[in-house]
C-alpha positions in Angstrom: 15.0 -20.7 -48.8 15.3 -20.1 -52.5 15.6 -22.8 -55.2 18.7 -22.6 -57.4 16.9 -22.7 -60.7 20.2 -22.6 -62.7 21.0 -26.1 -61.3 17.7 -27.8 -62.4 16.2 -29.4 -65.4 12.4 -29.4 -65.6 10.8 -32.1 -67.7 7.3 -33.3 -68.4 7.0 -37.0 -69.1 4.0 -38.8 -70.3 4.0 -42.6 -70.4 2.2 -44.4 -73.2 -0.2 -47.2 -72.3 -0.3 -50.8 -73.6 3.2 -52.1 -73.2 3.2 -53.9 -69.8 0.6 -56.0 -68.2 -1.6 -54.8 -65.4 -3.8 -51.7 -65.1 -2.8 -48.4 -66.6 -2.3 -46.9 -63.0 -0.1 -49.9 -62.0 2.0 -49.5 -65.2 2.4 -45.7 -64.6 3.4 -46.4 -61.0 6.0 -49.0 -62.1 7.5 -46.8 -64.8 7.6 -43.7 -62.6 9.4 -45.6 -59.8 11.9 -47.0 -62.3 12.5 -43.7 -63.9 13.1 -41.9 -60.6 15.4 -44.6 -59.3 17.4 -44.6 -62.5 17.8 -40.8 -62.4 18.7 -40.8 -58.7 21.4 -43.4 -59.4 23.1 -41.0 -61.8 26.3 -39.5 -60.4 25.3 -35.9 -61.3 21.8 -36.1 -60.0 21.4 -34.8 -56.5 17.6 -35.2 -56.2 14.4 -35.6 -58.3 11.2 -33.7 -57.3 8.0 -35.3 -58.6 4.7 -33.4 -58.8 1.8 -32.5 -61.1 3.2 -29.0 -61.4 6.5 -27.4 -60.5 7.3 -24.1 -58.8 6.8 -21.0 -61.0 4.6 -23.0 -63.4 0.9 -22.1 -63.9 -0.9 -23.9 -61.0 -4.5 -25.0 -61.3 -7.1 -23.5 -59.0 -9.8 -25.2 -56.9 -12.2 -24.0 -54.3 -11.8 -25.2 -50.8 -13.9 -25.0 -47.7 -12.0 -24.3 -44.5 -13.0 -25.7 -41.1 -16.6 -26.5 -40.3 -17.9 -29.8 -41.5 -21.4 -31.3 -41.4 -23.7 -29.3 -39.3 -21.2 -26.6 -38.4 -23.0 -23.9 -40.3 -21.4 -21.5 -42.8 -17.7 -22.1 -43.5 -15.1 -20.0 -45.2 -14.5 -20.8 -48.9 -11.5 -19.7 -50.9 -10.0 -20.3 -54.3 -6.5 -21.8 -53.9 -3.8 -23.4 -56.0 -3.5 -27.2 -55.8 -0.6 -29.5 -56.3 -0.3 -33.3 -56.3 3.1 -34.1 -55.0 5.2 -37.2 -54.2 5.7 -37.5 -50.4 9.4 -36.6 -50.9 8.7 -33.4 -53.0 9.8 -30.8 -50.4 12.8 -32.7 -49.4 13.9 -33.1 -53.0 13.7 -29.3 -53.5 15.5 -28.8 -50.2 12.5 -26.8 -48.8 11.9 -27.1 -45.1 8.6 -27.7 -43.3 8.2 -24.6 -41.3 5.5 -26.0 -38.9 4.2 -29.5 -38.3 5.5 -32.4 -40.4 6.1 -33.4 -43.9 4.4 -36.0 -45.9 4.8 -39.7 -45.1 4.3 -42.7 -47.4 1.3 -43.7 -45.2 -0.4 -40.4 -46.2 -1.0 -41.6 -49.8 -3.9 -43.7 -50.9 -7.6 -43.8 -50.2 -7.2 -43.7 -46.5 -4.9 -40.7 -46.4 -6.3 -37.3 -45.2 -3.1 -35.2 -44.8 -2.4 -32.0 -46.7 0.3 -29.4 -46.4 -0.5 -25.7 -47.0 1.8 -22.7 -47.6 2.3 -19.6 -45.5 0.1 -17.5 -47.8 -2.9 -19.6 -47.0 -2.2 -19.5 -43.3 -1.9 -15.7 -43.3 -4.7 -14.8 -45.8 -7.3 -17.5 -45.1 -6.6 -18.6 -41.5 -5.7 -15.1 -40.3 -2.4 -16.2 -39.0 -3.8 -18.7 -36.5 -2.2 -22.1 -35.9 -3.2 -24.2 -39.0 -2.3 -27.6 -37.6 -5.3 -29.7 -37.0 -7.6 -27.4 -39.1 -9.5 -29.1 -41.9 -10.3 -28.4 -45.5 -12.3 -30.0 -48.2 -12.5 -29.4 -52.0 -15.9 -28.1 -53.2 -17.6 -27.3 -56.5 -20.7 -25.7 -57.8 -22.5 -29.0 -57.6 -21.1 -29.8 -54.1 -23.2 -32.2 -52.1 -21.1 -32.0 -48.9 -19.9 -35.6 -49.6 -16.3 -34.7 -50.4 -13.8 -35.8 -47.8 -12.2 -33.6 -45.2 -8.4 -33.3 -45.1 -6.3 -32.4 -42.0 -3.5 -29.8 -42.3 -0.4 -31.4 -41.0 2.3 -29.0 -42.1 3.2 -25.6 -43.5 5.8 -24.6 -46.2 7.0 -21.3 -47.5 6.2 -19.7 -50.8 7.2 -21.9 -53.8 6.0 -19.8 -56.7 2.4 -21.1 -57.1 1.3 -17.8 -58.7 2.9 -17.2 -62.0 2.3 -13.4 -61.8 3.3 -13.1 -58.2 5.8 -15.8 -57.3 5.9 -14.8 -53.6 2.2 -15.0 -53.2 -0.7 -17.3 -53.9 -2.4 -19.7 -51.5 -1.6 -23.3 -52.0 -2.6 -26.8 -50.9 -0.3 -29.8 -51.5 -1.8 -33.3 -51.6 0.4 -36.4 -51.2 0.0 -38.6 -54.3 1.0 -42.2 -55.0 3.2 -43.1 -57.9 1.1 -43.6 -61.1 -1.6 -41.1 -60.1 0.0 -38.0 -61.7 -0.3 -37.5 -65.5 1.6 -36.0 -67.1 4.4 -36.3 -64.7 6.6 -33.3 -63.9 10.1 -33.8 -62.7 12.5 -31.2 -61.2 15.9 -32.8 -61.6 18.7 -31.2 -59.5 21.9 -31.8 -61.5 24.1 -28.8 -60.4 26.1 -26.6 -62.8 25.3 -26.6 -66.6 22.1 -28.8 -66.2 21.5 -28.7 -70.0 24.5 -31.0 -70.4 22.5 -33.7 -68.8 19.7 -33.6 -71.4 21.1 -36.3 -73.7 21.5 -38.7 -70.8 18.0 -37.9 -69.5 16.5 -38.7 -72.9 18.5 -41.9 -73.0 17.3 -43.0 -69.6 13.6 -42.3 -70.4 13.9 -44.3 -73.7 15.4 -47.2 -71.8 12.6 -47.2 -69.1 9.8 -46.6 -71.6 10.5 -46.4 -75.3 7.1 -44.9 -76.0 7.3 -42.2 -73.3 7.2 -38.6 -74.5 9.2 -35.7 -73.1 7.8 -32.3 -73.8 6.1 -33.5 -77.0 6.9 -31.2 -80.0 4.0 -28.8 -80.9 2.3 -29.7 -77.7 4.3 -28.1 -75.0 3.2 -29.0 -71.5 6.0 -27.4 -69.4 5.5 -23.7 -68.9 8.2 -22.9 -66.3 9.3 -19.7 -64.6 11.7 -20.3 -61.8 13.3 -17.0 -62.6 12.1 -13.4 -62.0 12.1 -9.9 -63.4 11.2 -11.1 -66.9 13.2 -14.2 -66.9 11.9 -17.6 -67.9 13.6 -20.0 -65.5 14.2 -23.7 -65.6 15.9 -25.5 -68.4 13.4 -27.5 -70.4 14.8 -30.3 -72.6 12.7 -30.4 -75.8 12.1 -28.6 -79.1 9.3 -26.4 -77.9 8.9 -24.2 -74.9 6.5 -21.5 -73.9 8.2 -18.5 -72.3 6.4 -15.9 -70.2 7.5 -12.4 -69.5 6.2 -10.2 -66.7 5.3 -6.8 -67.8 3.2 -4.4 -65.6 -0.4 -5.0 -66.5 0.5 -7.4 -69.3 1.4 -11.1 -69.6 3.3 -11.9 -72.8 3.5 -15.4 -74.1 6.2 -16.3 -76.6 6.4 -19.7 -78.3 10.0 -20.7 -79.0 10.6 -23.6 -81.4 14.0 -25.2 -81.6 15.2 -26.5 -84.9 15.8 -30.1 -84.0 14.2 -32.5 -81.6 17.6 -33.6 -80.2 19.0 -30.1 -80.5 20.5 -28.0 -77.7 18.4 -27.2 -74.7 16.9 -23.8 -74.4 18.2 -22.1 -71.2 16.7 -19.1 -69.4 15.6 -16.5 -72.0 15.7 -12.9 -71.0 12.9 -10.8 -72.2 13.2 -7.0 -71.7 9.8 -5.7 -70.6 10.6 -2.3 -72.1 11.2 -3.7 -75.5 7.9 -5.7 -75.3 6.1 -2.5 -74.4 7.7 -0.7 -77.3 6.5 -3.4 -79.6 3.0 -3.3 -78.2 2.9 0.5 -78.7 
């Protein structure tokens, strides 16, 4: 089931420390909850997806070990994309759980061990076998086999975790508590003409946290591509955006700077690969 990118705003929000009492994590959690609640209360907003990275953005890689466990001998290791996600992430994007179950609030925190994987991981790493109940853990070059094991509880379809091949890429989603994601990425479903919601979005963020930054100028954090065939998808409210174009054998990055911080939102920019190739030649 596709995501209607023309109906979304993508925004990266970073909360400044030092305003409220309590630990930084507690403060971030409070501000995140308040911001999402305020946005969801808006008449135009249908849902708010919260994660460390959004579909068709560049996703970080991490090596995992599949199955096995202590004393089980050699286990399969793979490099996969990882995403920290709010338990309601898939529901907010209207993406179904194809097998197993979705995340629950009880899955977050130190005692949680649930992860959700995508169909690419099931097919390419697990060979198509039933993934439910299989275990994975994250490893590194200095791994001491002390990292915890996670149980695969559900499977989702492809959500654009590979910026060069949106339909592919193996991925692991980890349920994450409010306050543990920084910077925070929000996919806001507002329907038609989402850029019209940008002024109201900025107003809400300022009211919740006056020192919060949204796609800070000269330090763009949102590199979004919910489009295809050379399109840069997602509408990013802010004066700076990095646009990527897909060209066979070539990835082109274009930095687009708007003239005013509160100026109009840049919508999907079409880059003709043939024109790019001519320029390169």
